[in-house]
C-alpha positions in Angstrom: -18.0 -2.8 -58.0 -19.8 -4.4 -61.0 -23.2 -5.8 -60.4 -22.8 -8.3 -63.3 -20.8 -10.7 -61.1 -21.2 -14.4 -60.8 -19.8 -17.2 -58.6 -17.3 -19.7 -60.0 -17.5 -22.8 -57.8 -14.1 -24.5 -57.2 -14.8 -27.3 -54.7 -16.9 -28.5 -51.8 -15.1 -29.1 -48.5 -15.9 -30.7 -45.2 -15.7 -27.9 -42.6 -16.9 -29.2 -39.3 -14.6 -27.9 -36.6 -12.1 -26.6 -39.3 -10.4 -23.2 -39.4 -11.6 -21.2 -42.4 -9.1 -18.3 -42.2 -7.4 -19.7 -45.4 -10.4 -18.4 -47.4 -10.1 -14.9 -46.2 -6.5 -14.7 -47.3 -7.3 -15.9 -50.9 -10.4 -13.7 -51.5 -12.7 -16.6 -51.8 -16.3 -16.7 -50.8 -17.6 -19.6 -48.7 -21.2 -20.8 -48.9 -22.0 -23.3 -46.0 -24.6 -25.9 -45.5 -24.5 -28.1 -42.4 -20.9 -29.6 -42.2 -20.0 -28.9 -45.9 -19.1 -25.7 -47.7 -18.9 -24.6 -51.3 -15.7 -22.6 -52.1 -16.5 -19.9 -54.7 -14.9 -16.9 -56.3 -16.6 -13.9 -57.7 -16.0 -13.4 -61.4 -17.2 -11.1 -64.1 -19.6 -12.9 -66.5 -17.3 -15.3 -68.2 -17.7 -17.6 -71.2 -15.0 -20.2 -70.8 -16.0 -22.1 -74.0 -15.2 -18.9 -76.1 -12.1 -17.8 -74.2 -8.7 -17.8 -75.8 -6.3 -20.6 -75.0 -3.8 -18.4 -73.1 -6.4 -16.8 -71.0 -8.2 -20.1 -70.4 -4.9 -21.7 -69.3 -4.4 -18.9 -66.7 -7.8 -19.6 -65.2 -7.2 -23.4 -65.1 -3.9 -22.8 -63.3 -5.6 -20.6 -60.8 -8.4 -23.1 -60.3 -5.9 -25.9 -59.7 -3.9 -23.8 -57.3 -7.1 -23.1 -55.2 -8.1 -26.8 -55.1 -4.5 -27.9 -54.2 -4.5 -25.3 -51.3 -7.7 -26.7 -49.9 -6.7 -30.3 -50.6 -3.8 -29.9 -48.1 -6.1 -28.7 -45.3 -9.5 -30.3 -45.8 -11.3 -33.4 -47.1 -12.6 -32.0 -50.4 -14.1 -32.8 -53.8 -13.4 -30.6 -56.8 -16.2 -29.5 -59.1 -15.4 -29.6 -62.8 -13.9 -26.4 -64.0 -16.4 -23.8 -65.3 -19.3 -24.4 -63.0 -20.7 -20.8 -62.6 -24.0 -19.6 -61.0 -25.5 -16.2 -60.3 -26.5 -16.3 -56.7 -25.8 -17.7 -53.3 -29.3 -19.1 -52.9 -29.0 -21.4 -55.9 -25.7 -22.8 -54.4 -27.3 -23.4 -51.0 -30.1 -25.2 -52.7 -27.7 -27.3 -54.6 -25.8 -28.2 -51.4 -29.1 -29.1 -49.6 -30.5 -31.2 -52.4 -27.3 -33.1 -53.1 -25.9 -33.3 -49.5 -26.0 -37.1 -49.3 -24.3 -37.5 -52.6 -21.6 -35.0 -51.7 -21.0 -36.6 -48.3 -20.6 -40.0 -50.1 -18.0 -38.6 -52.3 -16.2 -36.9 -49.4 -16.1 -40.3 -47.6 -14.8 -42.0 -50.7 -11.7 -39.8 -50.8 -11.1 -39.1 -47.2 -7.3 -39.1 -46.4 -6.6 -40.1 -50.0 -4.9 -38.4 -52.9 -4.4 -38.9 -56.7 -1.3 -39.7 -58.6 -1.3 -39.5 -62.4 1.2 -41.9 -64.0 2.3 -41.6 -67.6 4.6 -44.1 -69.4 5.9 -43.2 -72.8 8.5 -44.6 -75.1 10.7 -43.8 -78.1 9.1 -46.2 -80.6 11.9 -45.8 -83.1 14.6 -46.7 -80.6 12.6 -49.8 -79.5 12.2 -50.9 -83.2 15.9 -50.4 -83.8 16.7 -52.5 -80.8 14.6 -55.4 -82.1 16.0 -55.0 -85.6 19.6 -55.2 -84.3 18.8 -58.4 -82.4 17.5 -59.9 -85.6 19.8 -58.2 -88.1 21.5 -61.3 -89.4 18.1 -63.0 -90.0 16.7 -59.8 -91.7 19.6 -59.4 -94.0 18.9 -62.9 -95.5 15.4 -62.0 -96.6 14.4 -60.8 -100.0 12.7 -57.3 -100.4 9.2 -58.7 -100.5 9.7 -60.5 -97.2 11.1 -57.4 -95.6 7.7 -55.7 -95.9 6.3 -58.6 -93.8 9.1 -58.2 -91.3 8.1 -54.6 -90.9 4.6 -55.6 -90.1 5.9 -58.2 -87.5 8.0 -55.6 -85.9 5.1 -53.3 -85.3 3.1 -56.2 -84.0 5.9 -57.0 -81.6 5.8 -53.3 -80.5 2.1 -53.5 -79.7 2.6 -56.7 -77.7 5.5 -55.0 -75.8 3.3 -52.0 -75.0 0.7 -54.2 -73.6 3.2 -56.1 -71.5 4.8 -52.8 -70.1 1.4 -51.3 -69.4 0.1 -54.4 -67.6 3.2 -54.9 -65.6 3.3 -51.4 -64.4 -0.3 -51.4 -63.6 0.0 -54.7 -61.6 2.7 -53.2 -59.4 0.9 -49.9 -58.8 -2.6 -51.3 -58.3 -1.4 -53.2 -55.2 -1.0 -49.8 -53.5 -4.0 -48.0 -54.9 -7.6 -48.3 -53.6 -9.0 -47.3 -57.0 -7.7 -46.4 -60.4 -9.0 -45.1 -63.7 -7.8 -45.0 -67.3 -7.2 -41.5 -68.9 -7.4 -40.8 -72.6 -4.0 -41.3 -74.3 -3.8 -38.2 -76.5 -0.1 -38.8 -77.6 0.8 -41.8 -79.7 4.1 -42.1 -77.7 2.1 -42.8 -74.5 2.0 -46.5 -73.5 -0.1 -45.8 -70.4 -2.0 -42.9 -68.8 -3.7 -43.8 -65.6 -4.8 -42.1 -62.4 -4.5 -43.9 -59.0 -6.2 -43.1 -55.8 -3.7 -43.6 -52.9 -4.1 -43.5 -49.1 -2.0 -40.5 -48.0 0.1 -42.7 -45.8 1.0 -44.8 -48.8 2.6 -41.9 -50.6 6.2 -42.9 -49.8 5.5 -46.5 -50.8 4.1 -45.2 -54.2 7.3 -43.0 -54.6 9.5 -46.0 -54.1 7.6 -48.2 -56.6 7.8 -45.5 -59.2 11.6 -45.1 -58.7 12.0 -48.8 -58.9 10.0 -48.9 -62.2 12.2 -46.3 -63.7 15.4 -48.2 -62.8 14.2 -51.6 -64.0 13.1 -50.7 -67.4 15.1 -49.8 -70.6 16.3 -46.4 -71.8 13.7 -46.1 -74.5 11.0 -45.9 -71.7 10.1 -42.8 -69.7 8.1 -43.0 -66.4 6.6 -39.8 -65.2 4.1 -39.3 -62.3 2.4 -36.3 -60.8 1.0 -36.0 -57.3 -0.2 -35.9 -54.6 -3.2 -34.2 -56.2 -6.8 -33.6 -55.3 -9.0 -36.5 -56.5 -9.9 -34.9 -59.9 -10.3 -38.2 -61.7 -12.5 -39.9 -59.1 -15.1 -37.5 -57.7 -15.2 -34.4 -59.9 -18.8 -33.1 -59.4 -20.8 -31.2 -61.9 -23.3 -28.5 -60.9 -26.2 -28.6 -63.2 -30.0 -28.0 -63.1 -31.5 -31.0 -64.8 -31.9 -30.4 -68.6 -35.6 -31.2 -69.3 -35.1 -31.9 -73.0 -32.1 -34.2 -72.5 -33.9 -36.2 -69.8 -37.1 -36.5 -71.8 -35.2 -37.7 -74.8 -33.4 -40.3 -72.6 -36.8 -41.4 -71.1 -38.3 -41.9 -74.6 -35.2 -43.8 -75.8 -35.7 -46.3 -73.0 -39.5 -46.4 -73.7 -40.5 -45.3 -70.2 -43.6 -43.4 -69.0 -43.4 -40.0 -67.2 -43.5 -41.8 -63.8 -41.5 -45.0 -63.3 -39.3 -47.0 -60.8 -35.6 -47.5 -60.9 -36.2 -51.2 -61.3 -38.2 -50.5 -64.5 -35.4 -48.2 -65.8 -32.9 -51.0 -65.4 -35.3 -53.6 -66.9 -35.9 -51.5 -70.0 -32.2 -50.8 -70.3 -31.3 -54.4 -70.2 -34.0 -55.4 -72.6 -33.1 -52.7 -75.2 -29.3 -53.2 -74.9 -29.8 -56.9 -75.6 -32.1 -56.2 -78.5 -29.6 -53.6 -80.2 -26.3 -55.1 -79.0 -23.7 -55.0 -81.9 -22.8 -58.7 -81.2 -26.3 -59.7 -82.2 -26.6 -57.3 -85.1 -23.3 -57.4 -86.7 -24.8 -56.6 -90.2 -26.9 -53.7 -89.1 -24.9 -50.4 -88.4 -28.0 -48.7 -87.3 -28.4 -51.1 -84.3 -24.9 -50.2 -83.1 -25.8 -46.5 -83.1 -29.1 -47.2 -81.3 -27.2 -49.3 -78.8 -25.0 -46.3 -78.0 -28.0 -44.1 -77.6 -29.6 -46.6 -75.2 -26.4 -46.6 -73.1 -26.2 -42.8 -73.0 -29.8 -42.6 -72.0 -29.4 -45.0 -69.2 -26.4 -42.9 -67.9 -28.5 -39.8 -68.0 -31.4 -41.3 -66.1 -29.2 -43.0 -63.6 -27.5 -39.6 -62.8 -30.9 -38.0 -62.4 -32.2 -40.7 -60.1 -29.1 -40.6 -57.9 -29.7 -36.8 -57.6 -33.3 -37.1 -56.7 -32.5 -39.8 -54.0 -34.0 -43.1 -53.2 -37.8 -43.1 -53.8 -40.2 -45.7 -55.0 -41.2 -43.8 -58.1 -39.4 -41.1 -60.2 -41.2 -38.3 -61.8 -40.0 -37.1 -65.3 -42.8 -34.5 -65.5 -41.3 -31.1 -66.6 -42.2 -29.2 -63.5 -40.4 -31.9 -61.3 -37.4 -32.2 -63.5 -36.8 -28.4 -63.6 -36.5 -28.4 -59.8 -33.8 -31.1 -59.6 -30.0 -30.7 -59.6 -28.2 -33.4 -61.4 -24.8 -34.3 -59.9 -22.6 -36.4 -61.9 -19.2 -37.8 -60.8 -16.8 -40.3 -62.4 -17.3 -43.8 -61.2 -14.7 -46.3 -62.3 
């Protein structure tokens, strides 16, 4: 067996009193700490960032299959794909240092699942329908006015998109405990959202989606995927703190090497007000600095959450290097 093997971490599961034979069948390696366990898989040294698309997709499908398998049997939180470490000791240290954070995430998704909802439309069909309804009026316009009508049609389309998205969300959010907006990568998508649903509400969610599909017009397509592990709500990242990134964030917020969470929040508020684009509409540099301040606050907040609740946080290099930063998506 190759000695140059590492561990790809798939998820963390709650294992107290649970049967773990599922792991033996799938060739996975468990690393326990108290009542939680990291699910890992031994891999050759991989560089997922440089991997070809086809090979990367195979890994992603495998990773999703593993997480779905555990999702059906355990309360679990997935780690973002690509978290690799070289030894068991590092993972155990990670579990010990971030135990309370992980337990909080597990409690958040206990007996819940994710559904991804995508609503798309045929924009051309929608515009043709509007044009047919107004055809007599459009025919009476001269050429110069027809350009203006085209603009009005697209404005109507945007308004319709907003109505459909809001109406759909209003119905589904009544069932969900949380939801989050996904990036719409396709122009035909009117809506792309994830909903966190109690497992005993799955049938209700199915009925609501079926109802939405029947109520709306033929140019609309409603698709949904689930039940899934809670990828969009508690995907953890396994990282040792990056000293340079944290030091840059600390300097951006004009903080000393030892400070309190209250002072971090105070400086963030002060600087965000100073550089807010609404107050500096004519100064593009202020808008960029505002974004840097916001990013810096996010970095330091994640670091402080990982350290735990203390009266004073140390940003000295030797202290930062010993800290694991755990980040998860918080809507």
